[in-house]
C-alpha positions in Angstrom: -11.1 -4.6 61.8 -12.0 -6.1 58.2 -9.1 -7.4 56.4 -8.9 -7.2 52.8 -6.7 -9.7 50.5 -5.7 -8.6 46.8 -5.1 -11.5 44.6 -2.5 -10.4 41.9 -2.2 -12.4 38.7 -1.7 -10.5 35.4 -2.1 -7.2 36.6 1.1 -6.5 38.1 0.7 -2.6 39.0 -0.5 0.1 41.3 -2.0 2.8 39.2 -5.3 2.0 37.5 -5.8 -1.1 39.1 -9.7 -1.5 40.3 -9.1 -4.6 42.7 -6.2 -2.8 44.7 -8.2 0.6 44.4 -11.5 -0.9 45.8 -9.7 -3.2 48.6 -8.0 0.4 49.9 -11.3 2.4 49.8 -11.9 1.5 53.5 -9.4 3.0 55.6 -9.9 1.0 58.6 -9.4 -2.0 56.8 -5.9 -3.9 57.0 -4.8 -4.8 53.3 -2.9 -7.6 52.3 -1.5 -8.6 48.8 -0.9 -12.0 47.8 0.5 -13.9 44.4 0.5 -17.5 44.0 2.7 -19.3 41.4 1.3 -22.2 39.2 4.4 -24.0 37.7 2.6 -27.1 36.4 -0.3 -25.0 34.9 2.2 -22.6 33.1 4.0 -25.6 31.7 0.6 -26.8 30.1 0.2 -23.2 28.9 3.5 -23.4 27.3 4.6 -20.1 29.4 8.1 -19.0 28.0 10.5 -19.1 30.5 11.8 -15.1 29.2 8.2 -14.5 30.4 8.5 -16.4 34.0 11.6 -14.4 34.3 10.1 -11.1 33.4 7.1 -11.8 35.6 9.5 -12.6 38.6 11.1 -9.3 38.2 8.1 -7.6 38.0 7.0 -9.3 41.4 10.0 -7.9 43.1 9.4 -4.3 42.1 5.6 -4.5 43.0 6.4 -5.9 46.5 8.8 -3.3 47.4 6.3 -0.6 46.0 3.5 -2.0 48.2 5.8 -2.1 51.1 6.2 1.6 50.8 2.3 2.0 50.9 2.2 -0.4 54.0 1.0 -3.3 52.3 2.9 -6.6 52.4 2.8 -9.0 49.4 2.9 -12.5 50.1 4.3 -15.1 47.5 3.1 -18.9 47.6 3.7 -21.8 45.1 1.3 -24.4 44.2 1.4 -26.8 41.4 -1.4 -25.9 39.3 -5.3 -24.2 39.3 -6.8 -27.2 40.6 -4.6 -26.7 44.1 -5.6 -23.1 44.3 -8.9 -23.1 45.9 -8.1 -24.8 48.7 -4.8 -23.0 49.1 -6.7 -19.5 49.2 -9.0 -21.1 51.6 -6.1 -22.0 54.2 -4.6 -18.5 53.5 -7.8 -16.8 54.2 -8.5 -18.7 57.4 -5.0 -18.0 58.7 -5.1 -14.3 57.7 -8.4 -13.7 59.0 -9.3 -12.6 55.8 -13.1 -10.9 55.5 -12.9 -9.7 51.9 -11.0 -11.1 48.6 -10.5 -8.8 45.6 -9.2 -9.9 41.9 -9.1 -8.8 38.6 -11.0 -10.9 36.2 -9.2 -12.9 33.6 -10.8 -14.4 30.4 -9.2 -17.6 29.0 -11.8 -20.7 29.8 -9.2 -22.2 32.5 -8.9 -18.9 34.2 -12.6 -18.5 34.5 -12.9 -22.2 35.9 -10.4 -21.7 38.3 -12.0 -18.4 39.5 -15.3 -19.9 39.7 -13.8 -22.7 41.9 -12.2 -20.2 44.2 -15.6 -18.4 44.4 -17.4 -21.2 45.2 -15.2 -22.5 47.9 -14.5 -19.2 49.8 -17.9 -17.6 49.2 -19.5 -19.2 52.8 -16.6 -17.5 54.7 -15.3 -14.7 52.6 -17.0 -11.9 50.7 -15.4 -11.6 47.2 -15.2 -8.6 44.6 -14.2 -9.1 41.0 -13.6 -6.8 38.4 -12.9 -6.3 34.8 -9.6 -4.3 34.6 -7.6 -5.5 31.6 -9.8 -4.1 28.8 -11.5 -0.6 27.9 -14.6 -2.4 27.7 -15.7 -5.5 29.3 -16.6 -8.9 27.6 -20.3 -8.5 26.3 -20.2 -4.9 26.5 -19.6 -4.3 22.8 -22.3 -6.4 20.8 -24.6 -6.3 17.9 -28.1 -5.0 17.9 -29.0 -8.5 18.2 -26.9 -8.7 21.3 -24.5 -10.8 19.8 -20.7 -10.7 19.5 -19.1 -9.4 16.3 -17.6 -11.5 14.2 -15.7 -8.5 11.8 -13.4 -6.4 13.5 -14.3 -2.9 12.0 -17.9 -2.8 13.2 -16.6 -4.3 16.4 -14.3 -1.0 16.5 -17.0 1.3 15.6 -19.2 0.1 18.4 -16.5 0.1 20.7 -15.5 3.8 19.9 -19.0 5.1 20.1 -19.3 3.8 23.9 -15.7 5.2 24.6 -16.8 8.4 23.4 -20.0 8.6 25.3 -18.0 7.4 28.4 -14.6 7.7 28.5 -12.5 5.4 31.0 -10.2 7.2 33.2 -7.5 5.5 35.4 -7.7 5.3 39.0 -4.9 6.8 41.1 -2.4 4.8 43.2 -3.9 4.2 46.6 -2.3 6.5 49.4 -0.2 4.6 51.8 -1.8 2.8 54.8 -0.4 4.8 57.2 -2.2 2.9 60.3 -0.9 -0.1 59.1 2.3 -2.0 60.1 3.0 -4.6 57.6 4.0 -8.3 58.9 6.8 -9.6 57.6 6.5 -10.8 54.3 7.5 -13.8 52.5 10.4 -13.6 50.3 10.3 -14.1 46.4 12.0 -17.3 46.3 12.9 -18.3 42.5 9.9 -19.9 40.6 10.1 -23.6 40.4 10.2 -23.1 36.5 12.7 -22.7 34.0 13.6 -19.0 33.1 15.6 -17.3 30.4 17.1 -13.5 30.6 14.8 -11.1 29.9 16.9 -8.2 30.5 16.0 -6.6 27.1 12.6 -5.4 28.6 13.3 -3.2 31.7 11.0 -4.5 34.8 8.9 -2.3 37.0 5.9 -0.1 36.8 7.8 3.2 36.3 9.9 1.7 33.4 6.6 0.7 31.8 5.3 4.2 32.3 8.2 5.9 30.6 8.2 3.6 27.7 4.7 4.6 27.2 5.4 8.4 27.5 8.3 8.1 25.1 6.6 6.3 22.6 3.3 8.8 22.7 5.4 12.2 22.8 7.9 10.8 20.2 7.0 8.1 17.9 3.4 7.9 17.9 3.1 10.7 15.1 5.0 8.7 12.3 3.6 5.1 13.7 1.6 4.5 10.8 4.1 5.5 8.2 7.1 3.5 10.1 5.3 0.6 12.0 6.0 -2.0 9.3 9.5 -1.7 8.7 11.3 -4.2 11.3 14.9 -2.5 11.3 13.4 0.5 12.5 12.4 1.0 16.2 9.2 2.5 15.4 6.7 0.3 17.6 5.8 0.9 21.0 7.1 -2.6 22.4 4.5 -2.3 24.9 2.9 -5.5 24.3 4.9 -7.5 27.4 3.8 -5.0 30.1 0.1 -4.9 28.9 0.5 -8.7 28.9 1.5 -9.0 32.4 -0.7 -6.0 33.4 2.1 -3.6 34.3 0.1 -1.1 32.2 -3.8 -0.9 31.8 -5.4 -0.1 28.2 -6.7 2.9 30.0 -3.4 4.2 30.8 -2.5 3.6 27.0 -5.6 5.6 26.0 -5.2 8.4 28.2 -1.5 8.9 27.1 -2.5 8.5 23.5 -5.3 11.4 24.2 -2.6 13.7 25.9 -0.6 13.8 22.0 -4.2 13.6 20.4 -7.1 14.7 22.3 -9.6 14.3 19.6 -8.5 10.7 18.9 -12.1 9.0 20.0 -14.1 11.9 18.4 -12.2 12.5 15.2 -10.2 9.5 14.2 -8.9 11.0 11.1 -7.1 13.8 12.8 -4.0 11.7 13.2 -3.0 8.7 11.3 0.0 7.2 13.9 -2.7 7.5 16.7 -5.4 6.0 15.0 -3.2 3.3 13.8 -1.9 2.6 17.5 -5.5 3.0 19.0 -6.5 0.0 16.2 -3.9 -2.0 18.1 -5.4 -1.5 21.2 -9.2 -2.4 19.9 -7.7 -5.5 18.2 -6.4 -6.5 21.7 -9.9 -5.9 22.9 -11.7 -7.8 20.0 -9.7 -11.1 20.7 -10.1 -11.0 24.4 -14.2 -10.3 23.8 -13.9 -13.3 21.2 -12.5 -15.8 23.6 -15.5 -15.0 25.9 -18.1 -15.2 23.4 -16.7 -18.3 21.6 -14.8 -20.7 24.8 -14.2 -23.3 22.0 -11.2 -21.1 20.7 -9.7 -21.9 24.3 -10.0 -25.6 23.3 -7.4 -26.0 20.1 -10.6 -25.3 17.7 -10.6 -22.9 15.0 -13.3 -20.5 14.4 -14.4 -21.4 10.8 -15.3 -24.8 11.4 -14.3 -26.3 7.8 -11.0 -25.2 8.1 -10.2 -28.2 10.7 -10.8 -30.4 7.5 -7.6 -28.8 5.9 -5.1 -32.0 5.3 -2.2 -30.2 7.0 1.3 -31.8 6.3 3.3 -33.9 9.2 6.9 -32.8 8.6 9.3 -32.5 11.6 12.3 -31.3 9.9 10.1 -28.5 8.4 8.8 -27.6 11.6 12.2 -27.5 13.0 13.7 -25.2 10.5 11.0 -22.9 10.7 11.9 -22.7 14.7 15.4 -22.3 14.0 15.4 -19.9 11.3 16.5 -22.1 8.7 14.1 -21.9 6.1 15.8 -20.5 3.3 13.7 -17.5 3.0 15.9 -14.5 4.7 12.9 -12.4 6.3 11.2 -15.5 7.7 14.7 -16.7 9.2 15.6 -13.4 10.6 12.2 -13.2 12.2 12.5 -16.4 14.0 16.2 -15.9 15.0 14.9 -12.5 16.5 12.0 -14.2 18.4 14.6 -17.0 20.0 16.9 -14.3 20.9 14.6 -11.8 22.3 11.3 -13.3 23.3 9.6 -10.6 21.1 9.1 -10.1 17.3 8.0 -7.6 15.1 4.1 -7.5 14.3 4.4 -7.7 10.6 7.0 -10.4 10.8 4.4 -12.4 13.1 2.0 -12.1 10.2 4.6 -12.9 7.6 6.0 -16.1 9.7 2.8 -17.3 10.8 1.6 -17.4 6.9 4.8 -19.0 5.9 4.0 -21.9 8.4 0.5 -22.5 7.7 0.4 -21.6 4.0 3.6 -22.3 2.2 4.8 -25.0 4.4 1.2 -26.1 5.1 1.7 -27.3 8.8 -1.3 -27.0 11.3 -1.2 -23.6 12.7 -1.6 -24.5 16.3 2.0 -25.9 16.0 3.1 -22.4 15.4 0.6 -20.9 18.0 2.2 -23.3 20.6 5.8 -22.3 19.6 5.2 -18.6 19.8 3.7 -18.7 23.2 6.9 -20.9 24.5 9.1 -18.0 23.3 7.1 -15.2 23.8 7.8 -12.8 26.3 4.6 -11.1 25.5 2.9 -14.4 25.0 -0.9 -13.6 25.6 -3.4 -16.2 24.7 -6.1 -14.2 23.4 -3.8 -12.0 21.0 -1.9 -15.2 20.0 -4.7 -17.2 19.2 -6.7 -14.6 17.2 -3.3 -13.7 15.4 -2.6 -17.4 14.1 -6.0 -18.0 13.1 -6.1 -14.6 11.3 -2.7 -15.7 9.4 -3.9 -19.3 8.9 -7.4 -18.2 7.6 -8.9 -20.1 10.4 -10.3 -17.4 12.5 -12.8 -14.8 13.0 -12.2 -12.0 10.3 -9.3 -13.7 9.3 -7.3 -13.0 6.0 -9.3 -15.2 3.3 -7.5 -18.3 2.5 -6.3 -17.5 -0.8 -4.3 -14.8 0.5 -0.7 -15.8 1.2 2.4 -13.7 2.1 5.0 -13.7 -0.4 8.1 -13.7 2.1 10.4 -12.4 -0.6 8.4 -9.5 -1.8 7.5 -8.9 1.8 11.2 -8.5 2.4 11.8 -6.2 -0.5 9.0 -4.0 0.4 9.6 -3.6 4.4 13.4 -4.3 4.4 14.6 -2.8 1.3 18.1 -2.2 2.2 18.5 -5.7 4.0 18.9 -4.0 7.4 17.0 -6.3 9.4 17.9 -9.3 7.8 21.7 -8.7 8.1 21.4 -8.1 11.9 19.8 -11.7 12.5 21.1 -13.5 9.5 25.0 -12.5 9.8 26.0 -15.2 7.3 24.0 -13.1 4.4 25.5 -9.8 5.4 28.1 -9.6 2.3 25.3 -9.9 -0.2 24.0 -6.7 -2.2 20.8 -5.3 -1.4 19.2 -6.8 -4.2 20.6 -10.4 -3.6 19.7 -10.5 -0.2 16.3 -11.2 -0.4 16.6 -14.1 -2.4 20.3 -15.3 -2.2 19.9 -18.4 -4.6 17.3 -16.9 -7.0 19.0 -13.5 -7.7 20.4 -13.6 -11.5 23.8 -11.8 -12.6 25.1 -12.0 -8.7 28.8 -13.0 -8.1 28.9 -14.6 -4.7 31.0 -17.2 -2.5 29.4 -20.4 -1.3 26.7 -19.5 1.0 26.7 -21.2 4.9 22.9 -20.7 4.2 20.2 -23.2 3.4 18.3 -23.6 0.5 14.6 -22.7 0.5 12.6 -25.3 1.7 9.9 -24.7 -0.8 9.0 -22.9 -3.8 6.7 -20.3 -3.0 4.3 -20.6 -6.5 4.1 -24.5 -6.1 3.5 -23.9 -2.3 1.1 -21.2 -2.9 -0.9 -24.0 -5.3 -0.6 -26.6 -2.8 -2.2 -24.6 -0.3 -5.1 -23.2 -2.3 -5.5 -26.6 -3.3 -5.9 -28.0 0.4 -8.4 -25.0 1.3 -10.4 -25.5 -1.2 -10.8 -29.1 -0.8 -11.6 -28.7 3.0 -14.2 -26.0 2.0 -15.9 -28.1 -0.3 -16.0 -31.1 2.0 -13.4 -33.1 0.3 -10.5 -32.2 2.9 
């Protein structure tokens, strides 16, 4: 009797799981599941303690759901990726594994890990790998010259054309293995890794699917109109579930099509649905990029000349930005939201990233690393792509002369200061007018504020950034 092992990584679900589905096709096979924690590797990748806690909570749910289908989930821990080939080989020998099934991951270290595993197991175990975390596999969406797109809009058009031609369909949950009697499974001991409360986001595949359905049925219609206002509960907040693979992008597209059936064929039919579909395709774009340009996984900018920008070195400014004490209320509210929840509204991610890399002229990689250390939805490709976009160093990024004015952003997208009052309570008593720039609003009567003065003057900081980028581009940086 064949014994199939499904190696779970960032794909913690039963529905629409390509590796699990393939492992369960043979009704005579015994099916086992495995998760291996790698704490030292997580530390090297700056995994947020909240994400570690979120991951473990989902593993508990996954273990129970698999057990109900006669599939035991085994848990092991090794320090880092280098230890995985030998650990997997030993387990395959002990459990008499004949076939290994897993879904691919795309960052460079993960690709190298998987190649080492395949090389180690190939003589004795048949290995099956799948593209699962994307609507379209890396390398599938290319220009006529068969190269990766460097601009999002033509990438989106090409991706939509392929999705129209062959719409992806989610796979069902495998049927219970009725003839299989699971062996006692290892207890999910706490990770040898720091954790932090992640209960703001409920765990489990059922909770994720309920949130997806609620968003598509109740919120997506107004998504384009409301998504930029951080005081409103107007975004999906599904990114933590997509990051750990508790949801698949195919499930998201199917749920979207249920309320906007022609979204792939007539994309102008619903502005809200189109806007959210664009977000899913930006996720695709950034993941395709790190495969086509692996130097992005090695702390390199996509636009080579931007590595010559003369970044400032100022530990006090960096710490003030991290703690939400810059003197710019919207920036500070956003950073405090991040530190408290491990999540930040998408527009605010752009605002605070622009502020760090342009107004403070601090190296964008400092912000990228800090975000990964805090985000419950920390995803390397999306985080790197977002930071390089804001810092004007990335593929199809904002031009270097575009800087978000944090005060103007605050006035436009938090006009009554509701979001600021929630996260910067020391400003709560200010008027709707003064709360966006506490020390710069003329004619206001106020008591002494327990709030810092702005770190920099926006106009002067803007000019400094333009000068630094222009110098780097001309070769004088």
